[in-house]
Residue frames as qw, qx, qy, qz and C-alpha x, y, z in Angstrom:
[[0.648, 0.143, 0.034, -0.747, -44.19, 111.57, 80.92],
 [0.472, -0.001, 0.881, -0.040, -45.89, 108.27, 80.41],
 [0.144, 0.024, -0.692, -0.707, -47.13, 107.19, 77.00],
 [0.588, 0.116, 0.298, -0.743, -50.86, 107.09, 76.54],
 [0.209, 0.084, 0.961, 0.161, -53.02, 104.19, 75.44],
 [0.364, -0.064, -0.389, -0.844, -55.94, 104.44, 73.00],
 [0.533, -0.110, 0.447, -0.710, -59.40, 103.52, 74.23],
 [0.744, 0.114, -0.492, -0.437, -60.46, 100.59, 72.04],
 [0.892, -0.266, -0.364, -0.040, -61.31, 97.89, 74.62],
 [0.108, 0.702, -0.488, 0.507, -59.05, 99.62, 77.13],
 [0.834, -0.306, -0.434, 0.152, -57.64, 97.39, 79.88],
 [0.158, -0.892, 0.227, -0.358, -56.64, 99.76, 82.70],
 [0.803, -0.504, 0.317, 0.020, -55.21, 97.00, 84.89],
 [0.875, 0.214, 0.222, 0.373, -53.11, 95.65, 82.01],
 [0.334, 0.829, -0.039, 0.447, -51.92, 99.15, 81.13],
 [0.400, -0.830, 0.309, -0.237, -50.77, 99.85, 84.70],
 [0.905, -0.247, 0.315, 0.146, -49.11, 96.41, 84.93],
 [0.759, 0.467, 0.138, 0.431, -47.24, 97.00, 81.66],
 [0.103, 0.892, -0.140, 0.417, -46.16, 100.50, 82.72],
 [0.608, -0.703, 0.349, -0.125, -44.85, 99.25, 86.08],
 [0.929, -0.004, 0.272, 0.252, -43.05, 96.31, 84.45],
 [0.571, 0.665, 0.018, 0.481, -41.32, 98.77, 82.11],
 [0.154, -0.895, 0.186, -0.375, -40.51, 101.25, 84.87],
 [0.596, -0.645, 0.448, -0.169, -39.11, 98.84, 87.43],
 [0.810, -0.154, 0.554, 0.114, -38.15, 95.62, 85.68],
 [0.070, 0.571, -0.535, -0.619, -37.23, 96.96, 82.24],
 [0.372, 0.254, 0.877, 0.167, -39.72, 94.66, 80.54],
 [0.148, 0.384, -0.121, -0.904, -40.91, 96.69, 77.56],
 [0.001, -0.136, -0.867, -0.480, -42.84, 94.30, 75.29],
 [0.059, -0.635, -0.767, 0.072, -46.29, 94.62, 76.92],
 [0.088, -0.695, -0.181, 0.690, -45.84, 98.34, 77.50],
 [0.041, -0.272, 0.533, 0.800, -44.90, 98.94, 73.86],
 [0.050, -0.330, -0.870, -0.363, -47.90, 96.95, 72.67],
 [0.106, -0.679, -0.636, 0.351, -50.22, 98.76, 75.07],
 [0.007, -0.745, -0.057, 0.664, -49.20, 102.24, 73.91],
 [0.705, 0.651, 0.280, -0.014, -48.83, 101.27, 70.26],
 [0.169, 0.872, -0.447, -0.105, -45.11, 101.83, 69.68],
 [0.782, 0.308, -0.525, 0.132, -42.14, 99.58, 68.98],
 [0.816, -0.470, -0.215, 0.260, -40.29, 97.94, 71.85],
 [0.584, 0.129, -0.052, 0.800, -37.25, 100.08, 70.98],
 [0.075, -0.600, -0.123, -0.787, -39.34, 103.27, 71.21],
 [0.680, -0.659, -0.225, -0.228, -40.87, 102.24, 74.56],
 [0.816, -0.268, -0.155, 0.489, -37.46, 101.32, 75.95],
 [0.407, 0.336, 0.021, 0.849, -35.94, 104.53, 74.67],
 [0.287, -0.699, -0.177, -0.631, -38.69, 106.65, 76.20],
 [0.765, -0.618, -0.171, -0.061, -38.58, 105.01, 79.62],
 [0.807, -0.191, -0.079, 0.553, -34.81, 104.74, 79.92],
 [0.315, 0.482, 0.047, 0.816, -34.16, 108.24, 78.62],
 [0.397, -0.746, -0.108, -0.523, -36.53, 109.73, 81.20],
 [0.857, -0.479, -0.127, 0.141, -35.05, 107.54, 83.96],
 [0.736, 0.035, -0.029, 0.676, -31.45, 108.38, 83.05],
 [0.155, 0.596, 0.074, 0.784, -32.04, 112.11, 82.53],
 [0.555, -0.750, -0.140, -0.330, -33.82, 112.43, 85.86],
 [0.854, -0.418, -0.052, 0.304, -30.97, 110.71, 87.68],
 [0.606, 0.261, 0.032, 0.751, -28.27, 112.66, 85.85],
 [0.093, -0.739, -0.092, -0.661, -29.97, 115.94, 86.75],
 [0.719, -0.677, -0.089, -0.126, -30.28, 114.87, 90.38],
 [0.850, -0.202, -0.012, 0.486, -26.65, 113.77, 90.56],
 [0.431, 0.457, 0.057, 0.776, -25.36, 116.92, 88.86],
 [0.294, -0.776, -0.077, -0.553, -27.31, 119.03, 91.37],
 [0.833, -0.494, -0.203, 0.142, -25.74, 117.09, 94.26],
 [0.067, -0.937, 0.341, -0.031, -22.41, 118.82, 93.72],
 [0.785, -0.318, 0.490, 0.207, -20.43, 115.57, 93.68],
 [0.220, 0.644, -0.581, -0.447, -17.72, 115.42, 91.03],
 [0.817, 0.108, 0.549, -0.137, -18.55, 112.49, 88.79],
 [0.069, -0.364, 0.727, 0.578, -16.81, 110.92, 85.81],
 [0.646, 0.179, -0.389, -0.632, -18.71, 109.42, 82.88],
 [0.495, 0.070, -0.865, 0.034, -17.80, 105.91, 84.04],
 [0.001, 0.111, 0.738, -0.665, -19.09, 106.68, 87.55],
 [0.503, 0.177, 0.055, -0.844, -22.32, 108.06, 86.09],
 [0.647, 0.123, -0.641, -0.394, -22.85, 104.83, 84.14],
 [0.344, -0.023, -0.878, 0.333, -22.21, 102.79, 87.29],
 [0.209, 0.125, 0.475, -0.846, -24.61, 105.00, 89.25],
 [0.617, 0.148, -0.232, -0.738, -27.37, 104.53, 86.64],
 [0.585, 0.076, -0.800, -0.109, -26.81, 100.76, 86.73],
 [0.169, -0.065, -0.800, 0.572, -27.06, 100.69, 90.54],
 [0.401, 0.135, 0.222, -0.878, -30.24, 102.77, 90.50],
 [0.677, 0.118, -0.494, -0.533, -31.75, 100.27, 88.03],
 [0.429, 0.038, -0.879, 0.207, -30.73, 97.41, 90.37],
 [0.143, 0.088, 0.606, -0.777, -32.62, 99.02, 93.24],
 [0.574, 0.191, -0.023, -0.796, -35.77, 99.41, 91.15],
 [0.582, 0.152, -0.744, -0.292, -35.53, 95.84, 89.86],
 [0.199, -0.025, -0.885, 0.420, -35.94, 94.63, 93.46],
 [0.401, 0.047, 0.265, -0.875, -39.27, 96.43, 93.89],
 [0.017, 0.265, 0.956, 0.125, -42.29, 94.13, 94.03],
 [0.367, 0.143, 0.108, -0.913, -45.83, 95.18, 93.20],
 [0.178, 0.334, 0.923, 0.075, -49.24, 93.67, 92.61],
 [0.239, -0.042, -0.248, -0.938, -51.76, 95.44, 90.41],
 [0.302, 0.301, 0.789, -0.442, -55.29, 95.05, 91.75],
 [0.301, 0.585, 0.715, 0.238, -58.54, 95.28, 89.77],
 [0.075, 0.087, 0.148, 0.982, -59.38, 98.51, 87.96],
 [0.109, 0.630, 0.687, -0.345, -62.57, 100.37, 88.89],
 [0.188, 0.389, 0.438, 0.788, -64.25, 102.52, 86.28],
 [0.064, 0.403, 0.424, -0.808, -65.94, 105.77, 87.23],
 [0.431, 0.685, 0.538, -0.235, -68.91, 107.42, 85.54],
 [0.256, 0.875, -0.179, -0.371, -66.67, 109.45, 83.24],
 [0.911, 0.386, -0.112, 0.086, -64.82, 106.47, 81.71],
 [0.112, 0.721, -0.606, 0.316, -61.75, 107.04, 83.89],
 [0.867, -0.155, -0.470, 0.048, -60.26, 104.31, 86.07],
 [0.350, -0.743, 0.488, -0.295, -58.77, 103.93, 89.53],
 [0.870, 0.149, -0.463, 0.081, -56.29, 101.10, 89.85],
 [0.595, -0.738, 0.297, -0.118, -54.96, 100.07, 93.24],
 [0.706, 0.446, -0.502, 0.224, -51.38, 98.83, 93.41],
 [0.777, -0.620, 0.089, 0.068, -49.75, 97.07, 96.36],
 [0.504, 0.713, -0.389, 0.293, -46.08, 98.07, 96.38],
 [0.834, -0.479, -0.032, 0.272, -43.38, 96.43, 98.47],
 [0.208, 0.948, -0.227, 0.083, -40.67, 99.10, 98.56],
 [0.838, 0.042, -0.190, 0.509, -36.92, 98.72, 98.64],
 [0.217, -0.974, -0.045, -0.038, -35.84, 101.41, 101.13],
 [0.813, 0.098, -0.078, 0.569, -32.15, 101.40, 100.22],
 [0.216, 0.689, -0.032, 0.691, -31.91, 105.18, 100.47],
 [0.605, -0.768, -0.015, -0.210, -32.63, 105.19, 104.20],
 [0.865, -0.357, 0.142, 0.323, -29.48, 103.18, 104.80],
 [0.661, 0.482, 0.103, 0.566, -27.50, 104.89, 102.03],
 [0.060, -0.902, 0.073, -0.422, -27.44, 108.29, 103.77],
 [0.678, -0.684, 0.263, -0.063, -26.02, 106.79, 106.96],
 [0.907, -0.009, 0.246, 0.340, -23.63, 104.42, 105.18],
 [0.519, 0.670, 0.057, 0.527, -22.28, 107.19, 102.93],
 [0.235, -0.898, 0.164, -0.332, -21.81, 109.57, 105.86],
 [0.825, -0.487, 0.275, 0.074, -20.01, 106.90, 107.84],
 [0.839, 0.192, 0.238, 0.449, -17.69, 105.98, 104.93],
 [0.323, 0.816, 0.042, 0.478, -17.10, 109.61, 103.95],
 [0.426, -0.865, 0.207, -0.167, -16.09, 110.67, 107.47],
 [0.850, -0.322, 0.336, 0.246, -13.64, 107.77, 107.69],
 [0.722, 0.441, 0.241, 0.476, -12.25, 108.49, 104.21],
 [0.096, 0.916, -0.039, 0.387, -11.80, 112.23, 104.89],
 [0.608, -0.742, 0.281, -0.018, -10.00, 111.42, 108.14],
 [0.811, -0.138, 0.433, 0.368, -7.68, 109.27, 106.03],
 [0.216, -0.470, 0.363, 0.775, -7.03, 112.07, 103.54],
 [0.411, 0.490, 0.713, 0.287, -9.69, 111.51, 100.84],
 [0.032, -0.203, 0.149, 0.967, -10.21, 114.45, 98.49],
 [0.522, 0.412, 0.227, -0.712, -13.37, 115.80, 96.92],
 [0.483, 0.411, -0.604, -0.482, -12.55, 113.93, 93.72],
 [0.194, 0.093, -0.974, 0.077, -12.91, 110.65, 95.60],
 [0.412, 0.054, 0.509, -0.754, -16.33, 111.35, 97.15],
 [0.746, 0.227, -0.206, -0.591, -18.35, 109.84, 94.29],
 [0.544, 0.240, -0.804, 0.014, -16.36, 106.61, 94.46],
 [0.032, -0.052, 0.790, -0.610, -17.13, 106.45, 98.17],
 [0.584, 0.157, 0.184, -0.775, -20.81, 107.10, 97.43],
 [0.730, 0.250, -0.499, -0.394, -20.92, 104.28, 94.86],
 [0.338, 0.175, -0.881, 0.281, -19.22, 101.90, 97.29],
 [0.269, 0.055, 0.624, -0.732, -21.80, 102.76, 99.97],
 [0.667, 0.224, -0.102, -0.703, -24.58, 102.32, 97.43],
 [0.604, 0.222, -0.749, -0.161, -23.38, 98.82, 96.45],
 [0.127, 0.054, -0.863, 0.485, -23.28, 97.77, 100.11],
 [0.435, 0.142, 0.384, -0.802, -26.78, 99.09, 100.70],
 [0.704, 0.237, -0.366, -0.560, -28.19, 97.29, 97.66],
 [0.486, 0.190, -0.851, 0.057, -26.55, 94.03, 98.70],
 [0.168, -0.097, -0.820, 0.539, -28.00, 94.25, 102.22],
 [0.379, -0.063, 0.050, -0.922, -31.35, 95.95, 101.73],
 [0.109, 0.278, 0.944, -0.142, -34.51, 94.22, 102.89],
 [0.118, -0.500, -0.583, -0.629, -37.95, 94.87, 101.48],
 [0.163, -0.107, 0.375, -0.906, -40.11, 97.33, 103.34],
 [0.327, 0.344, 0.768, -0.430, -43.72, 97.03, 104.39],
 [0.178, 0.385, 0.726, 0.542, -46.21, 96.71, 101.54],
 [0.135, 0.404, 0.236, -0.873, -48.17, 99.89, 100.84],
 [0.362, 0.579, 0.711, 0.170, -51.33, 100.40, 98.81],
 [0.002, 0.416, -0.095, -0.904, -51.57, 103.34, 96.43],
 [0.541, 0.625, 0.549, -0.128, -54.15, 104.32, 93.85],
 [0.230, -0.185, 0.468, 0.833, -53.34, 105.34, 90.31],
 [0.468, 0.643, 0.354, -0.492, -55.89, 107.35, 88.36],
 [0.360, 0.042, 0.693, 0.623, -55.94, 106.44, 84.69],
 [0.293, 0.685, 0.307, -0.592, -57.70, 109.27, 82.88],
 [0.565, 0.412, 0.556, 0.448, -58.56, 109.89, 79.30],
 [0.058, 0.623, -0.087, -0.775, -58.05, 112.91, 77.08],
 [0.721, 0.602, 0.338, -0.054, -59.31, 113.34, 73.59],
 [0.190, -0.585, 0.528, 0.586, -56.60, 113.31, 70.92],
 [0.165, 0.200, -0.736, -0.626, -57.35, 113.09, 67.22],
 [0.693, -0.107, -0.188, -0.688, -61.02, 112.29, 68.00],
 [0.767, -0.077, -0.636, 0.042, -60.04, 109.31, 70.18],
 [0.635, -0.742, 0.126, -0.172, -59.85, 108.68, 73.90],
 [0.627, 0.412, -0.542, 0.379, -56.23, 108.29, 74.96],
 [0.737, -0.659, -0.140, -0.054, -55.60, 107.06, 78.51],
 [0.479, 0.470, -0.503, 0.545, -52.63, 107.87, 80.72],
 [0.608, -0.470, -0.523, 0.369, -51.70, 107.64, 84.39],
 [0.180, -0.978, -0.078, -0.075, -51.90, 110.83, 86.43],
 [0.549, 0.614, -0.353, 0.444, -48.41, 112.35, 86.23],
 [0.250, -0.659, 0.474, -0.528, -48.05, 113.27, 89.91],
 [0.891, -0.248, 0.277, -0.261, -49.20, 109.82, 91.00],
 [0.900, 0.366, -0.158, 0.175, -46.78, 108.23, 88.54],
 [0.271, 0.657, -0.472, 0.522, -43.91, 110.18, 90.11],
 [0.566, -0.523, 0.399, -0.496, -45.13, 109.23, 93.59],
 [0.994, 0.014, -0.064, -0.086, -44.95, 105.53, 92.67],
 [0.664, 0.460, -0.399, 0.433, -41.19, 105.87, 92.31],
 [0.125, -0.585, 0.463, -0.655, -40.90, 107.61, 95.69],
 [0.831, -0.302, 0.210, -0.417, -43.02, 104.93, 97.36],
 [0.966, 0.191, -0.167, 0.043, -41.15, 102.07, 95.68],
 [0.601, 0.412, -0.411, 0.548, -37.76, 103.37, 96.77],
 [0.569, -0.504, -0.516, 0.394, -38.80, 104.25, 100.32],
 [0.247, 0.132, -0.054, 0.958, -38.52, 108.00, 99.81],
 [0.396, -0.316, -0.112, -0.855, -42.19, 108.60, 100.62]]
């Protein structure tokens, strides 16, 4: 979930910019200020959600992974996201005090190449006697190669709806949850 921002002189464009900077570039100062928490709290929230999501995904993959490999995997995933470029356009307010903010995203489609690169490396490794315990190392090697050679994709425009809810007699704004998840898919070339 994404932290909400209280309504006093709400800057929807600034809020979206700060949230994207935190999500992709691990720049937490503006995001923390925008949602009214410490930088440590903002960083903790964003990185915990990022790491837990990836750990769940990796554990469901069936690959055997050591703690050290998991840390390397999380680091590589962060490297991919750090390469994503985006431009936040002007926010448009609707009649109900909600906002629509367009964002131009230039994705980093590393995952397209990763599937093929991993398959290619895995087949060669298995033919040379690799065991199941070595598959994650092969995956990480393929991932590093893909990150080193990935080129930016074609810029896409998406809209984020920033809506308010009343909490403690105040308007608190947040980005639509499904759209927020879609941003990650767009930025990494999965959508």
